[in-house]
N, C-alpha and C positions, 0 to 999 in steps of 0.2 A: 167698287174696287175690283180690278181684274184678278182673275184666278190664275195662280201659278201652279204648274204641274209639280207635285211633290212639295208644295208650299208648307204643308203641315210638317213634313219631315225636316225641312230647312229650319223651321221655327224651333223644333225640338233640338236640333243640332246647335243652333245659335244660343238658345237658352242655357243648355247644359255646358256649352263651351265658355260662355260668359261667367256662369256661376263658378265653375271649377277654376277658371283663370283668376277670377276676383279673389277667391279665398286663397289660392296658391300664391298670390302676391303678399298676403299677410303672414303666411306660414311658409318660410323659405327653405326649411329643411326637407331633403328629399323624402325621407320616410313619412313625414307629416303630409307632404303634398301627395304622396302615393295613397295614403289612407283617405285623403279628401277625394281623390279620383275614384277610389273603390266605393266610398260612401255615396257619391253622386250616381255611380252606376247602379248600385243597389237600390237607391231611392227611385231611379227611373223604372226599374223592374217592378218594385213594389207598387208604385203609383199606377202603373199600367194594369197590374192585376186588380187593384182596387177599382180603377175606372171600369174594368170589365164587369164588375158587380152591378153597375148602374145600367138599366136597360136602354137608357137614352144615349149612352156612350159606347164606344167601340174599343175592344181589346185588339192591339196590333203588335206583333213581334217586330215589325219594321220601326215602330216608335221606340221600342226598347233599343234597337240597334242604333237609331239616330241619336238617342240620349247618350249611349255609351261612346259613340264616335265623337260627339260634341265634347263630352268630358275628356276624352283622350286628346283631342285637339287643343282644348283649353289648358290641359296639363302640359302638353308638349310646348305650347307657346310660352307658358309661364316658366318652363325650365330653360328655354333658349332665348327667344327674341325679347320677351318682356321681363326677363329675370330681374326682380327687385325694383321694377319701375315705380310702383307706388311708394316704396320706401325712399327712393331717390327724390321723388316729389315732396314727400314729407320733410326730408332733411332740408330741401330748398325753401319750403314755405314756413317751416317752424324752426326758428333759430334755437340753438341749445340754450337751456337755462343756465344762469351763472351760479346756481346753488349746488 
């Protein structure tokens, strides 16, 4: 597999962007989405510090920044472009019950 410069940072950005965007689709209130964003940012920082305790792993501030940027992009996309997308699909796929 070819190596991509900053591939690790791109992976961090994509992972946190997808996670934040995924949960932001289920919790559509601004305040809840904000706390999801904050939670993933804090998780990225905490996991990086924990990773630094393992001598076989590396602690990097750039990973923390990539995590936070990914979370911010996921939140932004959830608030704009993909607002309520999963809920719209759910309404299409699951008809209302008659009860």
